[in-house]
C-alpha angles and dihedrals in degrees: 000000000000089000090064091052093049091047092049092048090049092050091048091049091051091049092051092046091049090050091054092046095050095042094047112129111225117196113240115251109267112226117203116221116248116258116263113268092240092059092049092050091048093049092052092051093053095056114108119241092236131036115250115260128224118243117269094234115138125234091258092051090052091048091049091051091051091054096043097080097170092047096228094131090249125098110213124205091254092052091047093051096040093094091050091049091053091048090048091049090053091052095043095079097169093046097229094130092246131094117225120201091256092053093048094046097046093108093050094046092049089049090052091048093052092047093050096081097170093047092231095135090243134082124233119210091264092049091046091052088060090063093063112120114257109245119213113230113253114253110242113248119226112254095185118153115247117241138043100278126097118277118263117260109283093014125264094322096054131242121337117266111279091013129120119292118262093267092059132262117334115260114260115247117237124228097043101121 
């Protein structure tokens, strides 16, 4: 008898779900009006002929400029150690000017606590895998050919493995039927 009740409840549930699906009110797609022609013409006129270029400063020059707070082209000892002082002040939670082991290891202990999902005080292999440092993906480096001519077939490295030779696909031989 219970099967009839379960079947009836399932049929009723399907009917109610179907009613909601068919009565659902979908908002009509809002179409934005096109911009006035005068604004488009003005925007095209204001574009520069050439894209702006980034400065040619090296990574070390940028790092030097970040450390040189007074911009006198000299990094003093205080400027050089300022980052370390701020990091030390963050770790020194009680403000006594000394780091205890607990203060220095706070990051590691919090990382362990977040990885220990079952709060057992130990890490399983799966929990330990969650502690692996997150690696940033390497930015692809441009491998563009120098010069104005077209790039060689397959780029600088040549054709892909198993692909056609640099001169194009080999000519098909006739008479092989």
